[in-house]
C-alpha positions in Angstrom: -17.7 -4.4 -20.8 -14.7 -6.9 -20.6 -12.3 -4.2 -19.2 -14.7 -3.7 -16.3 -14.6 -7.3 -15.2 -10.9 -7.6 -15.8 -10.2 -4.6 -13.7 -12.5 -5.7 -10.8 -10.7 -9.1 -10.7 -7.3 -7.5 -11.0 -8.1 -5.1 -8.1 -9.1 -8.1 -5.9 -6.1 -10.3 -6.9 -3.2 -7.9 -7.0 -3.3 -7.1 -3.3 -2.9 -10.8 -2.5 -0.6 -11.9 -5.3 1.6 -8.8 -5.4 3.7 -9.4 -2.5 6.9 -8.9 -4.6 10.6 -8.8 -3.5 12.6 -7.1 -6.4 16.3 -7.7 -6.6 19.5 -5.7 -6.9 21.4 -5.4 -10.2 24.6 -7.4 -10.1 26.9 -4.5 -10.6 25.4 -2.9 -7.5 25.6 -5.8 -5.2 27.4 -5.1 -1.9 30.3 -7.3 -0.9 29.9 -10.0 1.7 33.3 -8.9 3.1 31.7 -5.7 4.0 29.0 -7.3 6.2 31.3 -7.6 9.2 33.2 -4.3 8.8 33.0 -1.3 10.9 29.7 -0.5 9.2 28.5 -4.0 9.9 24.7 -4.6 10.0 25.5 -7.3 12.6 26.1 -6.8 16.3 29.0 -9.3 16.6 29.7 -8.1 20.2 26.4 -10.0 21.2 28.4 -13.2 20.5 30.6 -12.5 23.5 34.0 -10.9 23.8 35.6 -14.4 24.5 34.9 -15.5 21.0 37.7 -14.5 18.7 36.4 -14.5 15.1 38.7 -15.7 12.4 37.8 -15.3 8.8 38.1 -18.8 7.0 37.3 -17.3 3.7 36.2 -14.1 2.2 35.3 -12.9 -1.4 33.0 -10.6 -3.1 29.9 -12.8 -2.4 30.8 -15.1 0.4 32.2 -14.8 3.9 32.9 -17.7 6.2 33.5 -16.9 10.0 34.5 -19.4 12.6 34.1 -18.4 16.2 35.1 -21.7 17.7 33.0 -23.3 20.7 30.4 -21.1 22.5 31.5 -20.7 26.1 28.0 -19.2 26.9 24.7 -18.9 25.2 25.3 -16.5 22.3 23.1 -14.7 20.0 23.3 -12.6 16.7 20.4 -9.9 16.3 19.0 -9.6 12.8 17.4 -6.1 13.2 20.4 -4.3 11.6 20.5 -6.8 8.8 16.8 -6.3 8.1 17.5 -2.5 8.0 20.4 -3.1 5.8 18.3 -4.9 3.1 15.3 -2.6 3.4 14.6 -0.2 0.6 15.4 3.3 1.5 12.2 4.6 -0.4 9.1 4.7 1.7 6.3 3.1 -0.4 2.6 3.8 0.6 -0.6 2.1 0.2 -0.5 -1.4 -1.4 3.0 -0.6 -2.7 4.0 -0.9 0.9 4.7 -4.5 0.1 8.0 -3.3 -1.3 9.1 -1.8 2.1 8.8 -5.2 3.9 11.7 -7.5 4.8 11.1 -11.2 5.0 12.8 -14.0 6.7 12.8 -17.4 5.0 14.5 -20.7 5.3 15.8 -21.9 2.0 17.0 -25.4 1.2 16.8 -28.1 -1.4 13.2 -29.0 -0.4 12.0 -25.4 -1.0 11.4 -22.1 0.8 9.4 -21.4 3.8 8.6 -18.4 5.9 10.1 -18.1 9.4 7.2 -17.8 11.9 8.7 -18.5 15.4 11.6 -20.8 16.4 13.5 -22.8 13.7 16.6 -24.9 14.2 19.0 -24.6 11.2 20.7 -27.6 9.7 23.7 -27.6 7.6 21.7 -27.4 4.3 19.5 -24.6 5.5 20.0 -20.9 4.6 18.4 -18.2 6.5 17.5 -15.7 3.8 16.9 -12.0 4.9 15.1 -10.6 1.9 14.5 -6.9 1.1 13.4 -5.3 -2.0 16.9 -5.1 -3.7 19.3 -6.9 -1.3 19.2 -10.3 0.1 21.5 -11.7 2.8 21.9 -15.5 3.2 23.1 -16.9 6.5 24.2 -20.6 6.9 24.6 -21.4 10.6 24.4 -25.1 11.3 23.0 -25.8 14.9 21.8 -22.2 15.4 18.2 -21.4 16.2 16.2 -18.7 14.5 14.1 -16.9 17.0 11.4 -14.3 16.4 9.4 -12.5 19.1 8.1 -9.0 19.9 11.7 -7.8 20.3 12.8 -8.9 16.9 14.7 -11.8 15.2 18.0 -13.3 16.2 20.3 -16.3 15.6 21.0 -18.2 18.9 23.7 -20.8 19.7 23.6 -22.7 22.9 26.7 -23.0 25.2 29.1 -25.7 24.1 27.9 -25.6 20.4 30.4 -24.7 17.5 29.7 -21.1 16.0 30.4 -21.2 12.4 28.7 -18.7 10.1 28.7 -18.4 6.4 27.2 -15.2 4.9 26.4 -14.4 1.4 24.9 -11.2 0.0 23.5 -9.9 -3.3 20.5 -10.2 -5.6 18.3 -13.3 -5.8 19.8 -13.8 -9.3 23.4 -13.8 -8.4 23.0 -15.6 -5.2 21.7 -18.6 -7.2 25.2 -18.7 -8.7 26.6 -19.3 -5.3 24.0 -21.9 -4.2 21.2 -23.1 -6.6 18.8 -23.2 -3.6 18.5 -19.4 -3.8 16.8 -19.7 -7.2 13.8 -20.7 -5.0 13.4 -17.2 -3.8 12.4 -16.0 -7.2 8.7 -15.2 -7.1 8.4 -17.5 -4.0 5.4 -15.7 -2.8 3.4 -17.0 -5.9 1.9 -20.3 -6.7 4.4 -22.4 -8.6 2.6 -22.1 -11.9 2.3 -18.4 -11.5 6.0 -18.1 -10.5 6.9 -20.0 -13.7 4.7 -17.6 -15.7 6.5 -14.6 -14.1 9.9 -16.1 -15.0 8.6 -16.6 -18.7 7.6 -12.8 -18.6 11.0 -11.8 -17.3 12.8 -14.0 -19.9 10.7 -12.4 -22.6 11.5 -8.9 -21.5 15.2 -9.7 -21.4 15.1 -11.2 -24.8 13.6 -8.1 -26.2 16.1 -5.8 -24.4 19.0 -7.8 -25.7 17.7 -8.2 -29.2 16.5 -4.5 -29.8 19.1 -2.7 -27.7 16.5 -0.2 -26.6 16.0 1.3 -23.2 13.8 -0.6 -20.7 11.0 1.9 -21.1 10.7 1.3 -24.8 10.9 -2.5 -24.1 7.9 -2.3 -21.8 6.0 -0.3 -24.4 6.7 -2.8 -27.2 6.1 -5.8 -24.9 2.6 -4.4 -24.0 1.8 -4.2 -27.8 3.1 -7.8 -28.3 0.9 -9.0 -25.3 -2.1 -7.2 -26.7 -1.5 -8.9 -30.2 -1.0 -12.4 -28.4 -4.3 -11.9 -26.6 -6.3 -10.7 -29.6 -8.1 -14.2 -30.0 -9.1 -13.9 -26.2 -10.3 -10.2 -26.9 -12.4 -11.4 -30.0 -14.0 -14.1 -28.0 -14.7 -11.8 -25.1 -16.2 -9.2 -27.5 -18.4 -11.9 -29.1 -19.7 -13.0 -25.7 -20.3 -9.4 -24.7 -22.1 -8.7 -27.8 -24.3 -11.8 -27.2 -25.0 -10.7 -23.7 -25.9 -7.2 -24.8 -28.4 -8.6 -27.4 -30.1 -10.8 -24.8 -30.3 -7.9 -22.3 -32.0 -5.8 -24.9 -34.6 -8.6 -25.5 -35.1 -9.2 -21.8 -35.3 -5.6 -20.5 -38.9 -4.9 -21.6 -40.0 -8.3 -20.5 -38.5 -8.1 -17.1 -39.7 -4.5 -16.6 -43.2 -5.7 -17.3 -42.9 -8.6 -14.9 -41.6 -6.5 -12.1 -44.5 -3.9 -12.6 -47.3 -6.6 -12.6 -46.1 -9.5 -10.5 -44.1 -10.1 -7.3 -42.9 -12.9 -5.1 -42.8 -16.5 -6.4 -44.9 -15.8 -9.6 -42.5 -13.0 -10.6 -39.5 -15.4 -10.1 -41.1 -18.2 -12.1 -41.9 -15.7 -15.0 -38.3 -14.4 -15.1 -37.0 -17.9 -15.2 -39.4 -18.7 -18.0 -38.3 -15.6 -19.9 -34.7 -16.7 -19.8 -35.7 -20.3 -20.9 -37.7 -19.0 -23.8 -34.5 -17.1 -25.1 -32.6 -20.3 -24.5 -30.2 -18.7 -21.9 -29.4 -19.2 -18.3 -29.9 -16.5 -15.6 -26.2 -16.4 -15.3 -25.6 -15.6 -19.0 -24.0 -12.2 -18.1 -21.0 -14.1 -16.6 -19.9 -15.6 -20.0 -17.6 -12.7 -20.9 -15.7 -13.4 -17.6 -13.9 -16.4 -19.3 -11.7 -14.1 -21.2 -10.9 -12.3 -17.9 -9.9 -15.5 -16.2 -7.5 -16.0 -18.9 -6.0 -12.5 -18.8 -5.7 -11.8 -15.2 -3.0 -14.5 -14.4 -0.9 -12.9 -17.2 -1.5 -9.4 -15.8 -0.3 -10.6 -12.4 2.7 -12.3 -13.8 3.8 -9.2 -15.8 3.3 -6.9 -12.7 5.4 -9.4 -10.5 8.2 -9.5 -13.2 8.3 -5.8 -13.6 8.5 -5.5 -9.8 11.1 -8.0 -9.3 13.5 -7.3 -12.3 16.8 -5.6 -11.1 17.5 -4.3 -14.5 14.9 -1.6 -14.2 16.6 0.0 -11.2 18.3 3.3 -12.3 16.8 3.1 -15.9 15.0 6.3 -17.1 12.5 6.8 -19.7 11.0 10.1 -21.0 10.3 12.2 -17.8 10.6 9.1 -15.5 13.9 9.2 -13.7 13.8 5.6 -12.4 11.4 2.9 -13.6 11.9 1.1 -10.4 10.3 3.9 -8.4 7.3 6.2 -8.8 7.8 9.0 -11.5 8.2 11.7 -8.9 8.0 15.3 -10.3 7.4 17.0 -7.0 7.4 16.6 -3.2 4.6 17.2 -0.7 5.2 18.7 2.7 2.8 15.9 4.1 1.8 12.3 3.3 -1.7 11.5 1.9 -3.0 8.2 3.1 -2.6 5.4 0.4 -0.8 7.8 -2.0 2.2 9.1 -0.1 4.1 12.3 -0.2 5.2 12.6 -3.8 3.6 14.0 -6.9 3.6 11.7 -9.8 2.5 12.2 -13.4 2.1 8.8 -14.7 -1.0 8.0 -12.6 -2.7 11.0 -13.9 -1.9 10.0 -17.5 -3.3 6.5 -16.9 -6.5 7.9 -15.5 -7.0 10.3 -18.4 -6.6 7.5 -20.9 -9.2 5.4 -18.9 -11.7 8.3 -18.6 -11.3 9.2 -22.3 -11.9 5.6 -23.3 -15.0 5.6 -21.3 -16.4 8.8 -22.9 -15.9 7.2 -26.3 -17.4 3.8 -25.3 -20.4 2.6 -27.4 -22.4 -0.6 -27.3 -25.0 -0.7 -30.1 -26.5 -3.9 -28.9 -27.1 -3.0 -25.2 -30.0 -0.8 -24.0 -29.1 2.7 -23.1 -29.6 2.1 -19.4 -27.0 -0.7 -19.5 -24.5 1.4 -21.4 -24.8 4.2 -18.8 -24.4 1.7 -15.9 -21.2 0.4 -17.6 -19.9 3.8 -18.0 -20.5 4.6 -14.3 -18.6 1.4 -13.3 -15.6 2.5 -15.6 -15.5 5.8 -13.9 -15.5 4.3 -10.5 -12.7 1.9 -11.6 -10.7 4.7 -13.0 -10.7 6.4 -9.6 -10.0 3.0 -7.9 -7.1 2.3 -10.1 -5.8 5.7 -9.6 -5.7 5.2 -5.7 -4.4 1.5 -6.2 -1.6 2.2 -8.6 -0.5 5.7 -7.6 2.4 4.7 -5.3 3.6 1.8 -7.4 6.9 1.8 -9.5 6.7 3.6 -12.8 7.5 0.4 -14.8 4.2 -1.0 -13.8 2.2 2.0 -14.3 3.9 2.4 -17.8 2.7 -1.0 -18.7 -0.8 -0.4 -17.4 -1.0 2.9 -19.1 -0.1 1.4 -22.5 -2.6 -1.6 -21.9 -5.2 1.1 -21.5 -4.3 3.0 -24.6 -4.3 -0.3 -26.5 -7.7 -1.3 -25.0 -9.1 2.1 -26.2 -7.7 1.5 -29.7 -9.4 -2.0 -29.7 -12.7 -0.5 -28.8 -12.5 1.8 -31.7 -11.7 -1.0 -34.2 -13.7 -3.7 -32.8 -17.3 -2.4 -31.9 -19.4 -4.3 -29.4 
């Protein structure tokens, strides 16, 4: 069944590709001028009392500080900055990616993770990225150091200490310096990042054109994607039907071979049986072609839904915030991989998958093959429940709609 293979591949690829870093809506961006206030996420005292800071410039998004010449080795710990940008919600399981902060170097050449010690040039930005907020620091001549005790900026004695700080979402930081555009979907391959940007642009277009809430936009978008992929679905069904017919023809032959022969003779007879039908022993993999087309699209959609700042604070039906799980209750303890909240949407998603499995029919496959496919689907329903349970509601809303549409397709296009 196509959805089995698609689900298996998605389950393998999503943990690898779904290292998302969503951003903050422009109207919720903190001010760069607040970065060095009394509630500053930076410990400026570590730079030394003899360094008198003077603000060269300060506005909503950019703050420039000039400390003069360092009279001794000086450092700026980044631990508080990382806590400042970290999402306050505790994600569990694979959704724990959203609770991670990253340090990256961004310049005109691209973006790279900071691993150990990196000396910054005038064109480099040290990007401290959380789920919603990003802080960019430009500190020419400083060295970024990372060890067991944490991350810090360090200036050597006698070097000028000049620091430019910017804060905001990845989208509005690109207005300050175009290099910050490279932080968008930087965890993905370039082509997959471009596909995610296309998905985001499509969702924004639907939202602005229809004037509906983001929840309805996701629902409508899922329908449009299904319509767009109908040719792929037809192709996959045709391949699956062919596979089922050949399996029906092969089953009695293979059963007889296994009962009467073994070893090399059994292998030769099995190969001959495939050859007589004009098929390869790998003919069952043919429907995977459709999955290879759909999985990158699915990954791009999930990354876009996770990184779009517009979803933050937007409600839909019983869902209070599409950027977070649709919590309807709180547990006094945390369940591994699932967390300490009670969410309704994962149960709805699972019920749809189970109902779809109960109604699944394959007229061309032997009964044993259909039962095996159903068992696989039940296992996939349980796996996806655990996988998606702690993820934001916007993602689960799309996946639930995709399952409903897949169910409808099964009723209209019989295998």
